[in-house]
C-alpha positions as CSV (number, residue, x, y, z in Angstrom):
1,X,-15.0,-8.5,27.7
2,X,-14.4,-6.9,31.0
3,X,-11.0,-7.4,32.8
4,X,-10.9,-10.6,34.8
5,X,-11.1,-10.1,38.6
6,X,-7.7,-10.0,40.3
7,X,-9.1,-12.3,43.0
8,X,-9.3,-15.2,40.5
9,X,-6.2,-17.3,40.7
10,X,-3.6,-16.5,38.1
11,X,-3.6,-20.0,36.6
12,X,-7.4,-19.8,36.1
13,X,-7.1,-16.3,34.5
14,X,-4.4,-17.6,32.2
15,X,-6.5,-20.5,31.0
16,X,-9.5,-18.4,30.5
17,X,-7.5,-16.0,28.3
18,X,-6.1,-18.9,26.4
19,X,-9.6,-20.2,25.8
20,X,-10.7,-16.8,24.5
21,X,-7.8,-16.8,22.0
22,X,-8.1,-20.4,20.9
23,X,-10.0,-21.0,17.7
24,X,-13.4,-22.8,18.0
25,X,-13.3,-26.5,17.4
26,X,-13.8,-27.0,13.6
27,X,-15.3,-29.8,11.6
28,X,-13.0,-31.5,9.1
29,X,-14.8,-29.6,6.3
30,X,-14.3,-26.3,8.0
31,X,-10.6,-27.1,8.7
32,X,-10.1,-27.9,5.0
33,X,-11.9,-24.7,3.9
34,X,-9.8,-22.7,6.3
35,X,-6.6,-24.2,4.9
36,X,-7.7,-23.5,1.3
37,X,-8.4,-19.8,2.2
38,X,-5.0,-19.5,3.8
39,X,-3.3,-21.0,0.8
40,X,-5.2,-18.7,-1.6
41,X,-4.2,-15.6,0.4
42,X,-0.6,-16.9,0.5
43,X,-0.5,-17.4,-3.2
44,X,-2.2,-14.1,-4.1
45,X,0.2,-12.2,-1.9
46,X,3.2,-13.4,-3.9
47,X,4.9,-11.4,-6.6
48,X,2.6,-11.5,-9.7
49,X,5.1,-13.2,-12.1
50,X,4.1,-14.8,-15.3
51,X,3.1,-18.1,-13.8
52,X,0.8,-16.5,-11.3
53,X,-0.9,-14.1,-13.8
54,X,-1.3,-17.0,-16.2
55,X,-3.4,-18.8,-13.5
56,X,-5.8,-15.9,-12.8
57,X,-8.8,-17.5,-14.5
58,X,-8.3,-20.7,-12.5
59,X,-7.8,-18.8,-9.3
60,X,-11.0,-16.7,-9.9
61,X,-12.9,-19.9,-10.4
62,X,-11.6,-21.5,-7.2
63,X,-12.5,-18.4,-5.2
64,X,-16.0,-18.2,-6.7
65,X,-16.6,-21.8,-5.6
66,X,-15.8,-21.1,-1.9
67,X,-18.7,-21.2,0.6
68,X,-20.2,-17.9,1.4
69,X,-18.1,-16.3,4.1
70,X,-16.7,-12.8,4.8
71,X,-13.2,-14.1,3.8
72,X,-14.6,-15.5,0.5
73,X,-16.2,-12.1,-0.2
74,X,-13.0,-10.3,0.3
75,X,-11.1,-12.8,-1.9
76,X,-13.7,-12.4,-4.7
77,X,-13.3,-8.6,-4.6
78,X,-9.6,-9.0,-5.0
79,X,-9.7,-11.6,-7.8
80,X,-12.2,-9.4,-9.7
81,X,-9.5,-6.7,-9.8
82,X,-6.6,-9.0,-10.2
83,X,-8.0,-10.7,-13.2
84,X,-8.7,-7.5,-15.0
85,X,-5.3,-5.8,-14.7
86,X,-2.5,-5.7,-17.2
87,X,0.4,-7.9,-16.0
88,X,2.9,-5.1,-16.0
89,X,0.6,-2.9,-14.1
90,X,0.2,-5.6,-11.5
91,X,4.0,-5.9,-11.1
92,X,4.4,-2.2,-10.7
93,X,1.6,-2.0,-8.1
94,X,3.0,-4.9,-6.1
95,X,6.5,-3.4,-6.0
96,X,5.1,-0.1,-4.9
97,X,2.9,-1.6,-2.1
98,X,5.2,-4.2,-0.6
99,X,8.8,-3.3,-1.6
100,X,8.8,0.5,-1.4
101,X,6.6,1.1,1.7
102,X,7.7,0.2,5.2
103,X,4.2,0.2,6.6
104,X,3.1,-2.5,4.2
105,X,6.1,-4.7,4.2
106,X,5.3,-8.4,4.3
107,X,8.0,-9.3,6.8
108,X,6.0,-9.7,10.0
109,X,8.8,-9.6,12.6
110,X,9.6,-6.1,11.5
111,X,6.4,-4.7,13.1
112,X,7.0,-6.4,16.4
113,X,10.8,-5.9,16.7
114,X,11.7,-3.3,14.1
115,X,15.4,-3.0,13.1
116,X,16.7,-4.5,16.3
117,X,18.7,-7.5,17.2
118,X,15.6,-9.1,18.7
119,X,14.3,-9.6,15.2
120,X,17.1,-12.1,14.5
121,X,16.0,-14.2,17.5
122,X,12.4,-14.0,16.3
123,X,13.4,-15.3,12.9
124,X,15.4,-18.1,14.5
125,X,12.3,-19.1,16.6
126,X,10.1,-19.2,13.6
127,X,12.6,-21.4,11.8
128,X,12.7,-23.8,14.8
129,X,8.9,-23.9,14.8
130,X,8.9,-24.9,11.1
131,X,11.6,-27.6,11.6
132,X,9.8,-29.0,14.6
133,X,6.8,-29.5,12.5
134,X,8.8,-31.3,9.8
135,X,8.4,-28.4,7.3
136,X,11.2,-27.1,5.1
137,X,10.6,-23.6,3.7
138,X,13.0,-24.2,0.9
139,X,15.1,-21.2,1.9
140,X,13.7,-18.9,-0.8
141,X,12.3,-16.4,1.7
142,X,12.8,-15.4,5.3
143,X,10.6,-17.4,7.7
144,X,8.5,-14.3,8.6
145,X,7.5,-13.5,5.0
146,X,3.7,-13.5,5.2
147,X,3.1,-15.9,2.3
148,X,5.5,-18.4,4.1
149,X,3.7,-17.9,7.4
150,X,0.3,-18.5,5.7
151,X,1.5,-21.7,4.0
152,X,2.7,-23.0,7.3
153,X,-0.6,-22.2,8.9
154,X,-2.5,-24.0,6.2
155,X,-0.3,-27.1,6.5
156,X,-0.1,-27.3,10.3
157,X,-3.6,-26.4,11.2
158,X,-5.6,-23.9,13.2
159,X,-3.8,-24.5,16.5
160,X,0.0,-24.3,16.4
161,X,0.1,-23.6,12.7
162,X,-1.8,-20.3,13.1
163,X,0.0,-19.3,16.3
164,X,2.5,-17.0,14.4
165,X,-0.4,-15.2,12.7
166,X,-2.0,-14.6,16.1
167,X,1.3,-13.4,17.5
168,X,1.7,-10.9,14.7
169,X,-1.9,-9.8,14.5
170,X,-1.0,-6.2,15.2
171,X,1.4,-6.1,12.3
172,X,-1.3,-7.6,10.1
173,X,-3.7,-4.9,11.2
174,X,-1.1,-2.2,10.3
175,X,-0.5,-3.7,6.8
176,X,-4.2,-3.8,6.2
177,X,-4.6,-0.2,7.3
178,X,-1.7,0.9,5.1
179,X,-3.1,-0.8,2.1
180,X,-6.5,0.7,2.7
181,X,-5.0,4.2,3.0
182,X,-3.2,3.6,-0.3
183,X,-6.5,2.4,-1.9
184,X,-4.8,-0.9,-2.9
185,X,-7.0,-3.9,-3.7
186,X,-4.5,-6.0,-1.7
187,X,-6.3,-4.7,1.4
188,X,-8.9,-7.3,0.7
189,X,-6.4,-10.2,1.1
190,X,-5.4,-8.9,4.5
191,X,-9.1,-8.3,5.4
192,X,-9.9,-11.9,4.4
193,X,-7.0,-13.2,6.6
194,X,-8.1,-11.1,9.6
195,X,-11.6,-12.6,9.5
196,X,-10.0,-15.9,10.4
197,X,-8.3,-14.6,13.5
198,X,-9.7,-13.7,16.9
199,X,-11.1,-10.2,17.2
200,X,-8.6,-7.5,18.2
201,X,-8.5,-6.5,21.8
202,X,-8.4,-2.9,23.1
203,X,-4.6,-3.5,23.7
204,X,-4.2,-4.6,20.0
205,X,-6.0,-1.4,18.8
206,X,-3.9,0.8,21.0
207,X,-0.7,-0.9,19.9
208,X,-1.6,-0.5,16.2
209,X,-2.3,3.2,16.8
210,X,1.1,3.5,18.4
211,X,2.7,1.7,15.4
212,X,1.0,4.1,13.1
213,X,2.2,7.1,15.0
214,X,5.8,6.0,16.0
215,X,6.7,3.1,13.8
216,X,8.4,-0.2,15.0
217,X,11.3,-0.2,17.5
218,X,14.6,1.1,16.2
219,X,18.2,0.3,16.9
220,X,21.3,1.6,15.3
221,X,23.7,-1.1,16.6
222,X,24.3,-4.5,15.2
223,X,21.9,-4.2,12.2
224,X,24.3,-5.2,9.4
225,X,22.8,-8.7,8.9
226,X,19.3,-7.2,8.3
227,X,20.4,-4.2,6.2
228,X,19.4,-0.6,6.2
229,X,19.7,1.9,3.4
230,X,19.0,5.6,2.8
231,X,18.2,7.6,5.9
232,X,17.5,4.6,8.1
233,X,14.9,3.1,5.7
234,X,14.2,-0.6,6.2
235,X,15.8,-2.7,3.5
236,X,13.7,-5.8,2.7
237,X,15.7,-9.0,2.9
238,X,17.5,-9.6,-0.4
239,X,18.1,-5.9,-1.0
240,X,21.8,-5.3,-1.9
241,X,23.4,-2.9,0.5
242,X,26.9,-2.0,-0.7
243,X,29.5,-2.4,2.1
244,X,31.4,0.6,3.2
245,X,34.9,0.8,1.8
246,X,37.5,-0.7,4.1
247,X,40.6,1.4,4.9
248,X,43.6,0.7,2.8
249,X,46.2,-1.7,4.2
250,X,48.9,-0.8,1.7
251,X,52.0,0.8,3.1
252,X,52.7,4.0,1.3
253,X,56.1,4.1,-0.5
254,X,59.0,5.8,1.4
255,X,59.8,9.3,0.1
256,X,62.7,9.6,-2.2
257,X,66.0,10.5,-0.6
258,X,67.2,14.1,-1.2
259,X,70.8,12.9,-1.2
260,X,70.3,10.5,-4.0
261,X,71.5,12.0,-7.3
262,X,70.5,11.2,-10.8
263,X,72.5,8.8,-12.8
């Protein structure tokens, strides 16, 4: 789409842009199918513990019954791989992809704000959005963890529920690209999700390219609540970062007097 003429009043231009970003009106059946797809992506992006791997056959059956869509095709490609892997191999692969690589972390505000204090405000804003919708995350994960954001989108619907996904589209693109570069089948889950979002703009593509080249914003002050380790590496929430040793407050004993003799 060509840039809107600057002669068009600002309010009109804003409303046109909003209309371009807004999802098309969906039928109840389409809305339900979209919510199911989001829930499946949310579930499959979680750590493959014993409960999840035990449900692989059922999940594969559910995915196979989805209507034919690009998202369903990507989900099927993932579940074909997921169902055939050894559970321990799945666990190792998940940790390698999402816990040990900054470019495929599942914490979305990291890509927009990096290790800066603005990330704390973004997390607070997400929490407020969830509470305003009457939704309690349970406190097990930070509000920007992608499976959490996906579950909220499925519950709250294509409008406000999916707004955080649209806001963090560039981060989602970067995760998908990183997983593709690593030849991880998890790339198909991100690809399925991206088919549900509006197409990327030229600005989105340029921003993703910049993220690939430079990484997210960085800040060295005031980061203790979010944690860093190593040489500035991003510590995923929940990672134990040992505190630096505080200086001793003990008063050293006075030196013995040279005039005091032995008894």
